[in-house]
C-alpha positions in Angstrom: 0.0 0.0 0.0 1.4 3.4 -1.0 2.3 5.7 1.9 1.3 9.4 1.3 3.6 12.2 1.8 1.7 13.5 4.8 1.8 10.2 6.5 5.5 9.8 5.8 6.3 13.2 7.2 4.2 12.5 10.3 6.1 9.3 10.8 9.4 11.0 10.5 8.4 13.7 12.9 7.3 11.1 15.4 10.6 9.2 15.0 12.4 12.5 15.6 10.6 13.1 18.8 10.9 9.5 20.1 14.5 9.3 19.1 15.7 12.6 20.5 13.0 13.7 22.9 12.0 17.3 23.3 14.4 19.8 21.7 15.3 21.1 25.1 17.1 17.9 25.8 18.2 17.2 22.2 21.7 17.6 20.7 22.9 21.0 19.8 20.5 22.8 17.4 22.0 23.4 13.9 21.7 26.9 12.4 22.2 27.3 8.7 23.6 30.5 7.3 24.3 31.5 3.7 27.2 33.9 4.4 30.8 32.6 4.6 32.8 32.0 7.8 34.2 35.2 9.4 31.6 37.5 7.7 29.7 39.9 9.9 26.6 37.9 9.5 28.6 34.9 10.8 29.7 37.0 13.8 26.1 38.1 14.5 24.8 34.5 14.4 27.7 33.2 16.5 26.7 35.9 19.1 23.1 34.6 18.7 24.3 31.1 19.7 25.9 32.6 22.7 22.8 34.5 23.8 20.5 31.4 23.3 22.8 29.5 25.6 22.9 32.4 28.1 19.2 33.1 28.2 18.3 29.4 28.4 20.8 28.9 31.2 22.6 26.4 29.1 19.6 24.1 28.4 19.9 24.9 24.6 22.9 25.2 22.5 23.3 26.3 18.9 26.0 25.5 16.3 26.3 27.8 13.4 27.0 26.4 9.9 28.2 29.3 7.7 27.7 28.5 4.0 28.2 24.8 4.6 25.1 22.9 5.8 22.8 24.8 3.3 23.3 27.5 0.8 21.2 30.7 1.0 18.8 29.3 -1.7 18.3 26.0 0.2 17.6 27.3 3.7 13.8 27.6 3.5 13.4 24.0 2.4 16.2 22.8 4.6 14.6 24.2 7.8 11.2 23.0 6.7 12.5 19.5 6.3 14.6 19.4 9.4 18.0 19.4 7.7 18.7 22.5 9.8 16.8 23.2 13.0 17.2 27.1 12.6 18.0 29.1 9.5 18.8 32.7 8.4 16.4 32.8 5.5 15.9 35.5 2.8 12.3 35.5 1.7 13.2 37.3 -1.6 14.5 34.0 -3.0 11.1 32.4 -2.6 8.5 34.9 -4.0 5.6 32.4 -4.2 6.1 31.2 -0.6 6.4 34.5 1.2 4.5 37.2 -0.8 3.1 39.1 2.1 6.5 39.4 3.8 8.1 40.3 0.5 5.4 43.0 -0.2 6.3 44.9 3.0 10.0 44.4 2.5 9.8 45.9 -1.0 8.5 49.1 0.4 11.9 49.9 1.9 12.7 52.5 -0.7 10.0 54.7 1.0 12.9 55.7 3.4 14.0 58.0 0.6 10.8 60.0 1.1 11.4 60.6 4.9 13.4 63.5 6.3 17.1 62.5 6.3 17.7 64.7 9.4 15.0 62.9 11.3 16.3 59.5 10.3 19.8 60.7 11.4 21.5 57.6 9.9 19.3 55.3 11.9 16.9 54.2 9.2 18.0 50.6 9.4 17.1 50.5 13.1 13.7 51.9 12.6 12.8 49.7 9.6 14.1 46.6 11.3 11.9 47.3 14.4 8.9 48.1 12.2 9.4 44.9 10.1 9.5 42.8 13.3 6.5 44.4 15.0 4.4 44.3 11.8 5.2 40.6 11.2 4.4 39.5 14.8 1.3 41.5 15.4 -0.2 43.0 12.3 0.4 40.4 9.5 -1.2 37.1 10.2 -0.7 36.3 6.6 3.1 36.6 7.2 3.0 34.2 10.0 0.8 31.8 8.0 3.5 31.8 5.3 6.1 30.6 7.8 3.7 28.0 9.2 3.1 26.6 5.8 6.8 26.0 5.5 7.0 24.4 8.9 8.8 27.4 10.3 8.4 29.8 13.2 9.6 33.4 12.9 11.6 34.4 16.0 14.0 37.2 14.9 14.6 39.6 12.0 17.7 40.7 10.1 18.3 43.8 8.0 21.0 45.4 6.0 21.9 49.0 6.0 21.0 51.3 3.1 21.7 49.9 -0.4 23.6 51.6 -3.2 25.3 50.8 -6.4 28.5 48.8 -6.2 29.9 48.6 -9.7 32.8 47.9 -12.1 32.3 51.2 -13.9 31.0 54.7 -12.9 27.2 54.9 -12.7 26.0 58.4 -11.6 23.3 59.5 -14.1 20.6 58.1 -16.3 22.7 57.8 -19.4 25.3 55.7 -17.5 22.5 53.5 -16.1 21.2 52.5 -19.5 22.2 49.1 -20.6 23.8 48.2 -17.3 23.3 44.6 -15.9 22.5 45.0 -12.3 22.2 42.2 -9.6 19.1 42.9 -7.5 17.6 41.5 -4.3 14.0 42.4 -4.8 11.4 43.3 -7.4 11.3 46.9 -6.5 15.0 47.3 -7.3 14.4 45.4 -10.5 11.7 47.9 -11.5 13.9 50.7 -10.6 16.7 49.4 -12.8 14.4 48.8 -15.7 12.7 52.2 -15.3 16.1 53.8 -16.0 17.0 51.5 -18.9 19.1 48.9 -17.1 18.4 45.2 -16.9 18.1 43.3 -13.7 19.8 40.0 -12.9 18.8 37.6 -10.2 21.8 36.1 -8.4 22.1 34.8 -4.8 24.5 36.5 -2.5 26.9 33.6 -3.0 27.1 34.3 -6.8 27.7 38.1 -6.6 31.5 38.1 -6.6 31.8 35.7 -9.5 29.2 37.6 -11.4 31.0 40.9 -11.1 34.4 39.4 -11.8 33.3 37.6 -14.9 31.3 40.5 -16.3 28.0 38.7 -15.9 26.8 41.9 -14.1 28.1 45.5 -14.0 26.7 46.4 -10.6 25.2 45.0 -7.6 22.6 46.8 -5.6 23.7 46.1 -2.0 25.2 47.7 1.0 29.0 48.7 1.2 29.6 46.1 4.0 29.7 43.4 1.3 33.0 44.8 0.1 34.2 42.8 3.1 31.6 40.1 3.8 31.3 38.9 0.2 34.8 40.0 -0.9 33.4 42.4 -3.4 36.3 44.8 -2.6 38.4 42.6 -5.0 36.3 43.6 -8.0 34.2 46.7 -7.4 35.8 49.9 -8.8 33.0 52.5 -8.3 30.3 53.1 -5.8 27.2 55.4 -5.8 25.7 54.8 -2.4 22.8 57.3 -2.4 20.8 55.4 -5.0 18.7 53.5 -5.4 18.3 53.5 -1.6 16.2 51.4 0.7 17.5 48.3 2.4 16.8 44.6 2.7 14.8 43.5 5.8 12.9 40.5 4.5 15.1 38.1 6.5 14.0 35.6 9.1 17.2 35.7 11.2 16.4 32.7 13.3 13.5 30.8 11.7 12.9 27.7 13.7 11.7 24.3 12.4 8.2 24.3 13.8 8.6 20.7 15.2 11.7 21.7 17.1 10.0 24.9 18.4 7.0 23.0 19.7 9.4 20.7 21.6 10.7 23.6 23.6 9.4 24.5 27.0 7.6 27.9 27.4 10.6 29.2 29.3 12.9 28.1 26.5 10.6 29.7 23.9 10.6 32.9 25.9 14.4 32.8 26.1 14.8 32.2 22.4 12.6 35.3 21.7 14.9 37.2 24.1 17.9 36.1 22.1 16.0 37.0 18.9 15.6 40.5 20.2 19.3 40.7 20.8 20.1 39.4 17.3 17.4 41.7 15.7 19.2 44.6 17.3 22.8 43.5 16.6 22.1 42.9 12.9 21.8 46.5 11.8 24.1 47.8 14.6 26.9 45.6 13.5 26.5 46.6 9.9 26.5 50.3 10.8 29.8 49.7 12.7 31.2 47.7 9.8 30.4 50.4 7.3 33.3 52.5 8.5 35.6 49.5 8.0 34.2 49.0 4.5 34.7 52.6 3.5 38.3 52.4 4.8 38.8 49.3 2.6 37.3 51.2 -0.4 39.8 54.0 0.1 42.7 51.6 0.4 41.6 49.8 -2.8 41.1 53.0 -4.7 37.4 52.4 -5.2 35.8 55.7 -6.3 32.9 57.1 -4.5 30.4 59.1 -6.4 27.3 61.3 -5.8 24.4 60.7 -8.1 23.4 63.4 -10.5 20.6 65.5 -8.8 18.3 64.8 -11.7 18.7 61.1 -11.1 18.1 61.5 -7.4 14.9 63.4 -7.9 13.7 61.0 -10.6 14.4 58.1 -8.1 12.2 59.7 -5.5 9.4 60.2 -8.0 9.8 56.5 -9.0 9.5 55.5 -5.3 6.2 57.4 -4.9 4.7 55.7 -7.9 6.1 52.3 -7.0 4.1 52.0 -3.8 1.0 51.5 -5.9 2.9 49.3 -8.2 3.9 47.1 -5.3 0.3 46.6 -4.2 -1.0 45.9 -7.8 1.9 43.5 -8.5 1.3 41.4 -5.4 -2.4 41.3 -5.9 -2.1 40.2 -9.5 0.8 37.9 -9.2 0.4 36.4 -5.7 -3.2 37.0 -4.7 -2.4 39.5 -1.9 -5.7 41.0 -1.1 -5.0 43.8 1.4 -1.7 45.2 0.2 -2.7 48.9 0.5 -3.9 48.3 4.0 -0.8 46.5 4.9 1.5 49.3 3.5 -0.4 52.0 5.3 -0.3 50.1 8.5 3.4 49.5 8.1 4.1 53.1 7.3 2.5 54.3 10.6 4.6 51.8 12.5 7.7 52.8 10.7 7.2 56.5 11.5 6.7 55.7 15.2 9.9 53.7 15.2 11.9 56.6 13.6 11.0 58.5 16.8 11.6 55.6 19.2 15.2 54.9 17.9 16.2 58.6 17.8 18.0 58.7 21.1 19.4 55.1 21.1 23.2 55.2 21.5 24.2 51.6 22.0 23.3 48.1 20.8 22.3 47.2 24.5 19.8 50.1 24.5 18.4 48.9 21.1 18.1 45.3 22.3 16.1 46.4 25.4 13.9 48.6 23.3 13.2 45.8 20.9 12.5 43.4 23.7 10.3 45.8 25.7 8.3 47.0 22.7 8.1 43.9 20.6 9.3 40.5 21.5 8.3 40.4 25.1 4.7 40.9 24.1 4.5 37.6 22.2 2.5 34.9 24.0 4.9 32.0 24.2 2.1 29.7 25.3 0.4 29.9 21.9 2.8 31.4 19.4 3.9 28.9 16.8 2.0 26.0 18.5 -0.7 25.4 15.8 
C-alpha cells in the first residue's frame, strides 16, 4: 500500500521526537547561514548562539554552519524538512512562498521620502523594528506563510542602506542605460528597468563571481559586502545614495516548527529574548562595519560618487509611484488582497519607530527597546503552536 507524503512526514516527525526527545534535551541545534565564515553575518549569528545558551541557562545550544550545511537558496526548504533546526532565511529567494512578507519588505525605498535629518542615519534601526513588529502583530498572513513552510519566525535581520557597487562609474541616467545589475528584490528590479538597465537575479553567493566575470556590471547592495562577500576585490566605483532602501525581509532565526514545539515555554521565551538581541545586533553591527568597509574602499582606490541631482529626484518620483505598483503587483501575481492596507499600517509603525530609535546610543539600548516594545509581548504559550 502506498504511503502518502503527509503520513511519511508525520512518521518522520514522530521518530524525531521519540529518538531525540524534546528539543530542550536534544543535541545542539543546527543553524544554517548562507554567508561565509568570518563574515559579519557569521559573527552576528555566533553571538546569537551565545545568547541562546545564556538566556536558556545552558539548556539549549546552537551550532552555526556558515555557507556549509545549506546555501542561501536552500535554507527555507532545509529548515522546513529538518536538515537544519534554525535558519537565516531571505524571503526574496522564494517569492511564491512569502508574498506578504516580500510586499512589505519591498516598500523599503520609501525611506528616501522621509526627512534624512529625522532619520539621522538610523533608518535601518527603525525599519528593522517596524518589520519585526508588523510581522508578529499586524500580519497574520506573514505568520501563515512561515507556518506553511513548517517554520516559526523568532527574529529579523536587516541590511543598512543599499547603493550601487559597480565595475564602472554609474551616476546618471545615461550611465545606467544598458547596465546589468544584480538585484535583491522586485522593487530594485523595477527601478533598474525604469532607467534602462536590466536586472539580474543572483544569490549573495554568486555576486562576486558575477562581477568578476562581467555577468553583471553592478550589484545593488550595502557597502559592507565589500568585506563580507569579498566584493572589494572587483568593485571599482560606488554610488551609495541610489537606489536607496534596504533589505529587511530576512527571518534571522527561523525555527523548524517541530523543534520549536518541543521547547518549554521558558525556552521559547528565552529564544525570543535572544531573537531581540540578534534583531538589534544585525543593523548595529552593519553600521559599525560600514566605517571599515569605507576604509577598505579608500585603500583599494574604489571611487565614491554622488548621483546626479536629476537622477536623485527621478528616483524619489519613482518610489512614490512604486508604492501603488507594489500593491498591484502582489495582488495580480500572488493574490495578496489587502496590500494597500498593509503598507499604510506598516508606514505608521515605521514613522513611530523613527522617533523611538532617535536617542538610542548603544546596541544594548536597542536590544532592550526591541524586547520591551516587541518580542516580550509575544504569548509563548500559543505562538507557533498550531
